C-alpha positions, 0 to 999 in steps of 0.5 A: 500500500505504501509503495502505491502512495510513493508512486502516486506522489512521485508522478504527481510531483514530477508532473507539477514540476514538468508543468512549471518548467513548461509554463516558464519556458516561453514566459518572456513578454512579446510586444504585439503590434496593434491590430489592423482592419484585416486582422478582424476576421468575421466570426459567428458565435453559436449559443446552444440553449436548452431550458436556459431561461434564467441565464441566456439573457445575460449570455447574449448581452455579454456578446452584444457588448463585445469590443468587436466590429459590428459588421464582423460579428454574428450571434446565432442562438439555437433553442434546442427544444427547450420546454421552459420560457427560453424561446420567449426570453430570446425574442427580445433580441430579434431586432439586433441585426447581428443576432439569428434566432433558430429552433430545433427539436432536442436530440439529447446532446449539445453536439446536434445543436452545434452541427445544426448551426454549423450548416448555416455558417460561412464566416471565417471563424466560428465559436461556441458559448454555453448559455450559462456563461458570459464573456469579458468585453475584450475576449474576442479581440484578444483572440485576433492576436493569435489568429494572426498566426495562420497555423493557429486553428483554434483559441480557448479562453481563461475560464473562471467561476463567476460570482461563486456562492457557498463552499461548493462553488468557491471550492470550484473557483480555486480549481478553475484558477488552478486550471489556468496555470495548466492551460498556459503550460499546455499551450506552451508545448502545444498539448491542449486536449480540450476546447471547452464549451465556454467561448472556444473559437475555431477557424471554419476550416477545421470543420470543413476539413475534419468534419462536424462535431461528434457525439463523443460520449457527451464530451464533444469539446474534448473529442474535437480537440483530440481530433485536431491534435491528431491532425497536428492542428495548433490550439492556442490559449488566450489568457487575457480572454476571460469567460465566466461560468456558473458551476453546480451549487449542490453535490449531486449535480456536481458529481453528475457533471464530473462523472460525464467529464471524466467518463468522456475523457476516458472514452475519448482517449481510448478512441484516440489511443493512437496519440499515445507514446508516439514521437510525432505527438511529443509531450501530449502523447508521451506525458500529458495524456498518459499521466491524465489516465494514470491519475484517474485510475491510481486515485480509484485504487488509492482512495478506498485503501487510504480510507481503510487505513484511516478507519481501521486505526480510528476504530481501534482507538474508539474501542480502546476508549470504550474498554479502558476509558479516555486517557490523555497519554493515548496521544503521546507527548509532543516535543517541539525540538523534534517533529517526526515526518515520514517521506509520504508526509513530506511529499504531501506537504510539498505537493500542498504548497506547489498546488497553492503556488500554481493557483497563485500563478493562474490568478496572476494570468488574469490579473486577480490580486487575491492570491490566497483566499479561503476557497483554496482551503475549501477546494483541498478539503472538499475535493479530497472526499468528493472527487474520488466519488466521481472518479470511481463512478466514471471509471466503473461506467467506462469499464461497462461502457455505461454513458452518463446522461447529458442532463 
């Protein structure tokens, strides 16, 4: 059991150090030339909606307020068979010449709504924004600096939690901030393997050459990115383009969401197993994807064993108190001169501080001055006990090929 912990901690620390090196490898600031008129490419942003009456208005207004030439921007709202008041809510935007309102029957997954819209798009770029998210005014303009490079086929944003309430949402905020650091590191080595629903923008050429979205185990955003990587299409990360999203605020919806994400990751990497351990895919195939799979399955193994190692001594201690009564000597004596620590404890402490450090770096990317906040503590506590639940369930579902429903 102890050896499993050593292997897990070693690989985890190795991966964190690898990401740090990748992050700082191209850290020097580049002076960007001002955008010219020709740099503003025509863009259509797709907003698929299913029962989003409470959030879609804010989403559309944020797109209307983008700092981008009016004649270059189209906004396509797709009501994907909503059974609430979504269609009536979006009618208030019908007089905006940039906005196209569309309806279709629901087919059980977002990819169908996106493909329905793609068939009606002829702009140079095409993007997607979830109907529960909203964007910063400069988000799209910042993308154009990357699309100057003809090799860049897609660009993804800095995705953060907007207006978190409660311990669960705040713990997710720290997790998303940690993800900003990882995205920058992945971008530096061209190893981005997911183009998230909130405001990923592609060249239309991607869909013209590789085909439309696929069902992809309800994670079409991961599949299209892996498909792009398979064909050596470059995906960039624009840290200055910030998009805000609303996370689950209850445990059950959070677990359901993450089971879908992890299940989709596992099944998609199986579908694209040809990327693994091939020199042509560099760090993505030799380090990023293999370690991603390893961390899922090693957590599945270690969590039940670690809980057993915690519960057995605890039960023995409680039984001892029941038999002989409570005695302070049970806890031993504390010596300030010498504090014993095992290798596992030392590795754990190092990992803890490296996690905090990488969250700080992520927040620095989006100019968030709040470097250490209570949400970091929430994340460390909450995810220690909840994350293994969705990892175990998703892994079990993947073994049985049992897909989690979209909603």
